[in-house]
NULO-639698 format. One record per residue: x, y, z of N, C-alpha, C, O in turn. Coordinates in nm, 3 decimals. Last residue first. Layout:
# NULO-639698
X  Y  Z  X  Y  Z  X  Y  Z  X  Y  Z
...
END
This chain:
# NULO-639698
18.191  2.663  18.423  18.172  2.546  18.502  18.111  2.427  18.424  18.090  2.320  18.481
18.200  2.890  18.279  18.321  2.828  18.280  18.301  2.688  18.345  18.386  2.601  18.325
17.961  3.018  18.352  17.978  2.966  18.201  18.103  2.880  18.186  18.113  2.805  18.089
18.007  3.101  18.595  17.916  2.986  18.589  17.938  2.941  18.442  17.931  2.821  18.418
18.197  3.327  18.548  18.228  3.198  18.641  18.136  3.093  18.611  18.187  2.982  18.600
18.031  3.484  18.388  18.163  3.440  18.349  18.203  3.305  18.410  18.234  3.202  18.349
17.846  3.550  18.578  17.817  3.487  18.432  17.933  3.406  18.381  17.930  3.290  18.343
17.983  3.681  18.777  17.907  3.555  18.794  17.873  3.476  18.678  17.872  3.353  18.678
18.064  3.905  18.626  18.160  3.804  18.686  18.093  3.671  18.721  18.145  3.563  18.693
17.821  4.027  18.583  17.900  3.985  18.478  17.986  3.878  18.528  17.982  3.767  18.476
17.732  4.072  18.837  17.647  3.990  18.760  17.720  3.927  18.656  17.706  3.809  18.627
17.933  4.253  18.912  17.911  4.145  18.995  17.833  4.024  18.918  17.863  3.906  18.931
17.890  4.451  18.722  18.037  4.383  18.719  18.004  4.261  18.809  18.057  4.157  18.771
17.635  4.542  18.797  17.644  4.497  18.684  17.773  4.408  18.680  17.761  4.294  18.636
17.684  4.661  19.057  17.586  4.545  19.045  17.616  4.466  18.902  17.620  4.343  18.898
17.855  4.862  18.982  17.890  4.757  19.082  17.810  4.623  19.055  17.856  4.511  19.037
17.692  5.014  18.811  17.840  4.952  18.755  17.868  4.821  18.868  17.896  4.705  18.835
17.494  5.107  18.988  17.474  5.010  18.871  17.589  4.958  18.810  17.579  4.849  18.754
17.652  5.249  19.153  17.565  5.133  19.203  17.545  5.033  19.087  17.570  4.912  19.087
17.734  5.447  19.002  17.815  5.367  19.070  17.771  5.232  19.112  17.837  5.128  19.107
17.475  5.557  18.933  17.580  5.485  18.811  17.684  5.404  18.883  17.723  5.298  18.833
17.413  5.655  19.176  17.325  5.561  19.113  17.409  5.485  18.999  17.403  5.363  18.984
17.617  5.844  19.197  17.599  5.753  19.288  17.525  5.636  19.254  17.561  5.525  19.294
17.553  6.021  19.008  17.673  5.944  19.002  17.675  5.831  19.081  17.728  5.727  19.042
17.218  5.995  18.881  17.305  6.043  18.967  17.437  5.967  18.957  17.437  5.857  18.903
17.097  5.967  18.540  17.108  5.910  18.678  17.217  6.000  18.769  17.297  6.073  18.709
17.095  5.997  18.268  16.999  6.079  18.344  16.984  6.032  18.488  16.881  6.051  18.551
17.273  5.905  18.099  17.156  5.821  18.133  17.059  5.883  18.221  16.951  5.829  18.248
17.457  6.141  18.086  17.395  6.060  17.970  17.260  5.990  17.989  17.160  6.007  17.920
17.536  6.187  18.332  17.461  6.278  18.262  17.396  6.223  18.137  17.287  6.264  18.096
17.660  5.936  18.403  17.551  5.988  18.475  17.469  6.087  18.404  17.346  6.080  18.408
17.880  5.963  18.206  17.777  5.847  18.213  17.642  5.889  18.292  17.531  5.873  18.241
18.016  6.163  18.346  17.970  6.188  18.215  17.867  6.070  18.186  17.762  6.106  18.134
18.075  6.062  18.599  18.012  6.184  18.584  17.950  6.190  18.464  17.831  6.221  18.463
18.238  5.829  18.511  18.124  5.813  18.581  18.024  5.935  18.575  17.905  5.915  18.551
18.366  5.904  18.182  18.376  5.908  18.324  18.249  5.879  18.380  18.149  5.898  18.310
18.422  5.679  17.909  18.372  5.787  17.965  18.375  5.789  18.109  18.387  5.681  18.166
18.488  5.449  17.759  18.606  5.524  17.836  18.559  5.655  17.892  18.643  5.740  17.922
18.369  5.276  17.610  18.373  5.399  17.537  18.470  5.497  17.635  18.519  5.602  17.594
18.380  5.037  17.759  18.413  5.041  17.615  18.434  5.160  17.565  18.516  5.168  17.474
18.323  5.130  18.016  18.439  5.060  18.013  18.470  5.041  17.845  18.587  5.030  17.810
18.110  5.325  18.026  18.227  5.326  18.109  18.343  5.266  18.060  18.451  5.325  18.057
17.932  5.242  17.816  17.991  5.386  17.823  18.096  5.399  17.915  18.181  5.484  17.889
17.894  4.965  17.882  17.960  4.998  17.752  18.010  5.146  17.775  18.128  5.170  17.751
17.783  4.987  18.144  17.913  4.919  18.120  17.978  4.956  17.985  18.099  4.976  17.976
17.547  5.131  18.073  17.644  5.196  18.166  17.787  5.109  18.151  17.894  5.170  18.148
17.429  4.928  17.919  17.448  5.058  17.856  17.550  5.128  17.945  17.642  5.185  17.887
17.368  4.737  18.093  17.467  4.692  17.988  17.507  4.837  17.934  17.625  4.855  17.906
17.206  4.835  18.271  17.324  4.793  18.319  17.433  4.766  18.214  17.554  4.770  18.234
16.990  4.906  18.096  17.058  5.006  18.156  17.197  4.976  18.204  17.291  5.055  18.191
16.905  4.636  18.021  16.964  4.728  17.929  17.034  4.849  17.983  17.131  4.894  17.922
17.034  4.392  18.274  16.939  4.495  18.208  17.004  4.576  18.110  17.126  4.592  18.103
17.210  4.098  18.210  17.208  4.241  18.267  17.085  4.311  18.198  17.047  4.285  18.084
17.234  3.861  18.083  17.222  3.875  18.234  17.187  3.995  18.278  17.131  4.003  18.387
17.302  3.880  17.822  17.183  3.822  17.854  17.137  3.833  18.002  17.020  3.818  18.036
17.561  3.980  17.833  17.468  4.072  17.774  17.326  4.033  17.810  17.238  4.118  17.829
17.700  3.754  17.930  17.688  3.871  18.017  17.579  3.964  17.958  17.507  4.023  18.038
17.701  3.609  17.696  17.603  3.548  17.791  17.594  3.673  17.897  17.484  3.694  17.948
17.874  3.766  17.533  17.739  3.748  17.491  17.644  3.690  17.600  17.524  3.716  17.599
18.101  3.726  17.695  18.032  3.840  17.701  17.917  3.843  17.634  17.841  3.932  17.672
18.155  3.457  17.628  18.120  3.479  17.761  18.051  3.602  17.768  17.948  3.607  17.836
18.207  3.460  17.343  18.093  3.376  17.414  18.052  3.427  17.562  17.936  3.434  17.602
18.421  3.615  17.346  18.300  3.672  17.292  18.180  3.589  17.335  18.070  3.639  17.360
18.607  3.431  17.472  18.567  3.540  17.533  18.432  3.609  17.490  18.349  3.652  17.570
18.605  3.240  17.287  18.560  3.207  17.419  18.530  3.336  17.490  18.431  3.345  17.563
18.742  3.373  17.095  18.619  3.330  17.072  18.537  3.294  17.186  18.415  3.312  17.187
18.987  3.405  17.218  18.910  3.530  17.178  18.771  3.485  17.157  18.680  3.557  17.200
19.090  3.154  17.226  19.050  3.226  17.358  18.975  3.342  17.315  18.886  3.376  17.393
19.120  3.085  16.955  19.023  3.015  17.034  18.982  3.082  17.159  18.866  3.076  17.201
19.314  3.272  16.873  19.178  3.286  16.804  19.080  3.220  16.903  18.976  3.277  16.937
19.529  3.408  17.133  19.488  3.318  17.050  19.364  3.333  16.981  19.291  3.418  17.033
19.491  3.581  17.411  19.583  3.478  17.351  19.521  3.394  17.277  19.457  3.303  17.329
19.301  3.708  17.599  19.356  3.764  17.468  19.449  3.688  17.382  19.483  3.741  17.276
19.220  3.616  17.836  19.141  3.569  17.699  19.196  3.624  17.567  19.153  3.597  17.455
19.321  3.716  18.047  19.381  3.595  17.995  19.313  3.555  17.882  19.351  3.451  17.827
19.144  3.916  18.124  19.280  3.946  18.085  19.350  3.837  18.033  19.449  3.865  17.967
18.921  3.770  18.217  18.920  3.840  18.094  19.053  3.878  18.030  19.073  3.874  17.909
18.906  3.640  18.451  18.960  3.578  18.336  18.977  3.657  18.226  19.048  3.614  18.135
18.658  3.835  18.600  18.733  3.716  18.614  18.783  3.654  18.476  18.698  3.621  18.394
18.645  4.177  18.543  18.569  4.042  18.531  18.689  3.937  18.512  18.786  3.948  18.436
18.793  4.380  18.596  18.726  4.344  18.698  18.657  4.216  18.674  18.613  4.149  18.768
18.912  4.459  18.363  18.995  4.397  18.436  18.910  4.330  18.563  18.959  4.235  18.624
18.785  4.471  18.042  18.727  4.504  18.186  18.816  4.411  18.277  18.797  4.290  18.269
18.860  4.402  17.802  18.961  4.466  17.862  18.911  4.497  18.025  18.987  4.539  18.111
18.635  4.304  17.674  18.713  4.216  17.724  18.831  4.254  17.800  18.900  4.169  17.857
18.497  4.533  17.578  18.449  4.481  17.706  18.548  4.372  17.763  18.547  4.348  17.884
18.609  4.543  17.308  18.641  4.634  17.415  18.611  4.598  17.565  18.687  4.627  17.658
18.528  4.304  17.197  18.663  4.319  17.215  18.684  4.433  17.322  18.765  4.419  17.414
18.237  4.368  17.181  18.294  4.273  17.273  18.424  4.264  17.301  18.458  4.224  17.412
18.234  4.577  17.006  18.215  4.615  17.151  18.257  4.495  17.246  18.300  4.511  17.360
18.298  4.441  16.781  18.373  4.545  16.824  18.361  4.598  16.965  18.452  4.651  17.029
18.088  4.244  16.764  18.230  4.210  16.778  18.308  4.322  16.839  18.379  4.303  16.938
17.792  4.367  16.929  17.869  4.349  16.807  18.002  4.311  16.852  18.037  4.339  16.967
17.555  4.198  17.139  17.670  4.279  17.120  17.768  4.265  17.017  17.830  4.159  17.009
17.185  4.208  17.161  17.333  4.129  17.131  17.431  4.241  17.131  17.398  4.360  17.125
16.871  4.154  17.224  16.982  4.223  17.261  17.112  4.148  17.227  17.135  4.035  17.269
16.636  4.086  16.962  16.696  4.054  17.075  16.830  4.114  17.101  16.905  4.128  17.005
16.427  4.335  16.869  16.530  4.251  16.830  16.598  4.210  16.955  16.616  4.292  17.045
16.224  4.533  16.718  16.202  4.433  16.831  16.291  4.324  16.795  16.260  4.235  16.715
16.223  4.890  16.658  16.257  4.733  16.633  16.222  4.645  16.763  16.198  4.685  16.877
16.143  5.119  16.724  16.093  5.074  16.608  16.144  4.947  16.578  16.111  4.893  16.472
16.248  5.183  16.972  16.108  5.174  16.978  16.055  5.122  16.831  15.938  5.087  16.819
16.517  5.209  16.888  16.477  5.088  16.973  16.322  5.061  16.957  16.274  4.950  16.935
16.500  5.461  16.766  16.545  5.355  16.670  16.499  5.212  16.749  16.453  5.117  16.686
16.473  5.622  16.996  16.377  5.620  16.878  16.387  5.508  16.802  16.282  5.452  16.770
16.715  5.550  17.124  16.576  5.532  17.186  16.472  5.520  17.088  16.392  5.427  17.089
16.898  5.679  16.964  16.894  5.527  16.972  16.752  5.476  17.040  16.693  5.373  17.006
16.838  5.934  16.989  16.805  5.872  16.847  16.807  5.733  16.863  16.734  5.662  16.794
16.907  5.966  17.244  16.771  6.006  17.223  16.736  5.931  17.065  16.626  5.884  17.035
17.184  5.897  17.213  17.101  5.818  17.305  16.963  5.844  17.272  16.891  5.745  17.268
17.285  6.117  17.101  17.292  5.980  17.028  17.195  5.885  17.096  17.132  5.802  17.031
17.276  6.318  17.277  17.209  6.329  17.148  17.195  6.197  17.089  17.092  6.170  17.027
17.449  6.220  17.465  17.332  6.240  17.513  17.225  6.248  17.377  17.115  6.193  17.376
17.680  6.200  17.321  17.625  6.095  17.352  17.493  6.095  17.405  17.423  5.994  17.401
17.736  6.485  17.308  17.716  6.416  17.189  17.656  6.280  17.211  17.580  6.238  17.123
17.771  6.535  17.571  17.674  6.608  17.520  17.640  6.526  17.379  17.523  6.507  17.346
18.006  6.393  17.630  17.884  6.355  17.699  17.767  6.416  17.633  17.661  6.353  17.638
18.195  6.516  17.456  18.161  6.388  17.434  18.033  6.345  17.491  17.955  6.275  17.426
18.209  6.775  17.571  18.144  6.766  17.425  18.108  6.628  17.416  17.996  6.603  17.370
18.083  6.768  17.925  18.208  6.753  17.814  18.128  6.743  17.689  18.009  6.712  17.687
17.861  7.005  18.063  17.909  6.860  18.032  18.031  6.869  17.928  18.062  6.970  17.864
17.842  7.260  18.160  17.750  7.169  18.200  17.802  7.032  18.174  17.786  6.945  18.260
18.019  7.431  18.043  18.011  7.433  18.184  17.927  7.324  18.245  17.938  7.296  18.364
17.967  7.417  17.764  18.087  7.339  17.841  18.091  7.343  17.984  18.162  7.263  18.046
17.685  7.383  17.624  17.727  7.468  17.743  17.860  7.377  17.790  17.842  7.271  17.852
17.518  7.395  17.320  17.614  7.333  17.401  17.672  7.428  17.490  17.706  7.539  17.452
17.374  7.560  17.130  17.296  7.503  17.264  17.384  7.441  17.353  17.342  7.425  17.467
17.501  7.588  16.921  17.493  7.712  17.010  17.419  7.669  17.136  17.409  7.743  17.234
17.487  7.360  16.797  17.617  7.373  16.864  17.592  7.504  16.959  17.658  7.520  17.061
17.294  7.259  16.620  17.267  7.292  16.753  17.388  7.325  16.845  17.376  7.313  16.967
17.433  7.157  16.390  17.303  7.241  16.382  17.287  7.323  16.513  17.269  7.445  16.509
17.594  6.977  16.489  17.648  7.086  16.418  17.540  7.206  16.408  17.566  7.325  16.418
17.427  6.791  16.631  17.525  6.865  16.710  17.577  6.989  16.635  17.604  7.092  16.696
17.272  6.685  16.408  17.224  6.772  16.515  17.319  6.857  16.594  17.295  6.975  16.621
17.501  6.570  16.268  17.407  6.669  16.212  17.347  6.758  16.309  17.359  6.880  16.305
17.561  6.366  16.465  17.657  6.468  16.434  17.595  6.602  16.364  17.629  6.717  16.394
17.318  6.215  16.483  17.391  6.275  16.608  17.473  6.393  16.557  17.455  6.506  16.602
17.279  6.132  16.220  17.169  6.215  16.276  17.230  6.293  16.408  17.199  6.409  16.436
17.508  5.970  16.192  17.497  6.055  16.112  17.392  6.184  16.175  17.422  6.303  16.176
17.450  5.764  16.411  17.573  5.854  16.407  17.557  5.979  16.327  17.585  6.087  16.378
17.197  5.671  16.323  17.221  5.726  16.455  17.345  5.816  16.466  17.342  5.925  16.522
17.299  5.531  16.090  17.200  5.636  16.081  17.204  5.734  16.223  17.214  5.856  16.218
17.463  5.369  16.191  17.521  5.467  16.105  17.403  5.578  16.098  17.425  5.699  16.101
17.261  5.184  16.310  17.384  5.250  16.399  17.447  5.357  16.320  17.491  5.448  16.389
17.137  5.090  16.100  17.063  5.186  16.203  17.170  5.257  16.302  17.155  5.366  16.358
17.339  4.954  16.002  17.257  5.037  15.913  17.194  5.143  16.011  17.203  5.265  15.995
17.425  4.768  16.191  17.524  4.879  16.148  17.444  4.980  16.077  17.481  5.096  16.091
17.314  4.636  16.462  17.249  4.659  16.342  17.324  4.778  16.290  17.294  4.888  16.336
17.373  4.532  16.719  17.466  4.519  16.608  17.425  4.549  16.466  17.482  4.502  16.367
17.168  4.612  16.899  17.189  4.472  16.850  17.266  4.451  16.739  17.237  4.360  16.661
17.182  4.870  16.962  17.088  4.836  16.859  17.106  4.691  16.800  17.071  4.655  16.688
17.386  4.920  17.114  17.266  4.936  17.171  17.164  4.906  17.097  17.052  4.910  17.148
17.602  4.886  16.942  17.603  4.799  17.059  17.462  4.805  17.133  17.424  4.710  17.202
17.572  5.089  16.753  17.561  4.946  16.730  17.544  4.858  16.852  17.469  4.761  16.849
17.617  5.317  16.932  17.491  5.299  16.864  17.460  5.152  16.825  17.353  5.096  16.852
17.891  5.278  16.985  17.781  5.287  17.095  17.655  5.256  17.042  17.583  5.174  17.099
18.001  5.307  16.725  18.008  5.167  16.814  17.916  5.175  16.934  17.869  5.070  16.978
17.941  5.556  16.647  17.877  5.438  16.579  17.891  5.312  16.656  17.807  5.223  16.652
18.076  5.709  16.850  17.926  5.717  16.835  17.878  5.590  16.769  17.790  5.521  16.821
18.335  5.632  16.757  18.289  5.588  16.886  18.135  5.592  16.907  18.074  5.504  16.966
18.341  5.735  16.482  18.355  5.593  16.515  18.299  5.547  16.645  18.230  5.445  16.655
18.298  6.026  16.537  18.201  5.954  16.443  18.220  5.786  16.493  18.124  5.722  16.535
18.463  6.192  16.673  18.376  6.122  16.753  18.295  6.018  16.660  18.230  5.930  16.716
18.677  6.287  16.511  18.695  6.270  16.653  18.606  6.173  16.709  18.647  6.083  16.781
18.559  6.294  16.251  18.683  6.222  16.276  18.707  6.193  16.394  18.758  6.083  16.415
18.355  6.484  16.297  18.318  6.357  16.245  18.431  6.257  16.282  18.404  6.151  16.337
18.494  6.712  16.379  18.399  6.658  16.468  18.359  6.509  16.432  18.334  6.425  16.519
18.637  6.770  16.138  18.704  6.730  16.250  18.620  6.663  16.363  18.666  6.572  16.432
18.429  6.831  15.957  18.506  6.711  15.938  18.573  6.675  16.054  18.575  6.556  16.083
18.353  7.086  16.084  18.265  6.963  16.086  18.328  6.830  16.058  18.293  6.728  16.119
18.586  7.227  16.060  18.566  7.193  16.207  18.451  7.089  16.206  18.439  7.011  16.300
18.591  7.274  15.787  18.712  7.174  15.842  18.657  7.142  15.999  18.688  7.035  16.051
18.356  7.447  15.775  18.351  7.300  15.719  18.454  7.204  15.766  18.432  7.084  15.784
18.254  7.630  16.034  18.370  7.594  15.952  18.359  7.460  15.904  18.354  7.365  15.982
18.061  7.774  16.157  18.009  7.686  16.063  18.136  7.659  15.961  18.127  7.663  15.838
18.128  7.890  16.403  18.160  7.969  16.290  18.131  7.892  16.158  18.173  7.940  16.052
18.106  7.681  16.571  18.012  7.799  16.594  18.038  7.888  16.474  17.948  7.970  16.452
18.317  7.524  16.510  18.169  7.474  16.467  18.067  7.588  16.476  17.965  7.594  16.408
18.525  7.667  16.570  18.516  7.646  16.425  18.360  7.588  16.404  18.296  7.605  16.300
18.500  7.655  16.848  18.497  7.790  16.780  18.476  7.760  16.630  18.405  7.839  16.569
18.529  7.396  16.899  18.398  7.457  16.921  18.388  7.592  16.847  18.284  7.632  16.795
18.790  7.351  16.822  18.689  7.268  16.757  18.552  7.346  16.766  18.476  7.362  16.670
18.929  7.514  17.022  18.947  7.545  16.890  18.837  7.478  16.804  18.790  7.546  16.713
18.840  7.373  17.250  18.796  7.507  17.233  18.817  7.550  17.085  18.730  7.616  17.028
18.971  7.120  17.193  18.830  7.137  17.199  18.792  7.261  17.183  18.703  7.278  17.100
19.233  7.227  17.222  19.187  7.168  17.098  19.045  7.162  17.085  18.993  7.193  16.978
19.260  7.315  17.486  19.271  7.413  17.364  19.213  7.352  17.240  19.150  7.422  17.161
19.248  7.059  17.606  19.129  7.151  17.639  19.137  7.270  17.522  19.034  7.315  17.472
19.320  6.785  17.401  19.356  6.882  17.501  19.231  6.979  17.502  19.138  6.978  17.421
19.090  6.490  17.347  19.195  6.581  17.324  19.219  6.666  17.416  19.159  6.651  17.522
18.860  6.370  17.283  18.842  6.506  17.357  18.950  6.583  17.331  18.945  6.703  17.301
18.932  6.118  17.199  18.884  6.210  17.107  18.871  6.356  17.151  18.871  6.449  17.070
18.996  5.984  17.443  19.111  6.022  17.346  19.062  6.126  17.253  19.137  6.219  17.224
18.725  5.959  17.532  18.829  6.032  17.606  18.945  6.075  17.523  18.988  6.191  17.529
18.608  5.806  17.323  18.572  5.952  17.341  18.665  6.041  17.436  18.681  6.162  17.424
18.843  5.638  17.136  18.741  5.638  17.253  18.728  5.784  17.264  18.811  5.866  17.227
18.875  5.519  16.811  18.924  5.639  16.908  18.801  5.636  17.015  18.683  5.634  16.982
18.924  5.369  16.559  18.892  5.313  16.693  18.948  5.406  16.791  19.054  5.381  16.850
18.837  5.397  16.260  18.910  5.486  16.354  18.855  5.453  16.490  18.751  5.505  16.531
18.712  5.224  16.098  18.845  5.180  16.141  18.913  5.286  16.238  19.024  5.267  16.288
18.473  5.386  16.064  18.466  5.246  16.109  18.590  5.201  16.162  18.587  5.139  16.268
18.547  5.600  15.914  18.521  5.625  16.058  18.508  5.470  16.136  18.533  5.454  16.256
18.569  5.547  15.642  18.697  5.541  15.714  18.662  5.570  15.883  18.752  5.560  15.967
18.328  5.293  15.542  18.365  5.430  15.594  18.500  5.440  15.659  18.542  5.347  15.727
18.272  5.029  15.461  18.367  5.125  15.367  18.419  5.262  15.421  18.512  5.328  15.376
18.097  4.960  15.665  18.225  4.867  15.623  18.329  4.972  15.545  18.448  4.986  15.574
17.858  5.085  15.658  17.963  5.143  15.766  18.095  5.071  15.727  18.200  5.126  15.758
END
């Protein structure tokens, strides 16, 4: 993935969604099997899907890239099944990716970690104590990564996933709920509990 242009295109799904008319144009092109639309889908969502998969697969870039590719291929092949009235395009894509990630996770027994790209995104979570102050200098960034790595060990897989989807990938609570198959109220509860545990972990690690 290091040599892929998608790896450097740090675009969140919210940004990738663009305007309503832009998405409609993209969907029209996909339904017409337009190669330019295929390329646009990859450019808009590839990097974000890769980052999400990498975070869920312990930083395994090879498996993450496989998930990304399979997700985009499935989306192109099955675009006729997508219903804009039921979910955003980003949420639909993440749902596909999540199923591929679950398959990959069943095939691996690896300790949960968070790749550098996801750690940097999580550092922007204002609700976690001291995170905003950790952007100054290399030493501070390394300390931030250490804290987030500790957070990952304190949370359940689902708590870590909803944090990533909500704060690293910028999806709405409604979109996150659709992806993980929980109600919006349940996701709000998960986020609240996860942020409390994360804040506690950051505080304790500083003592």
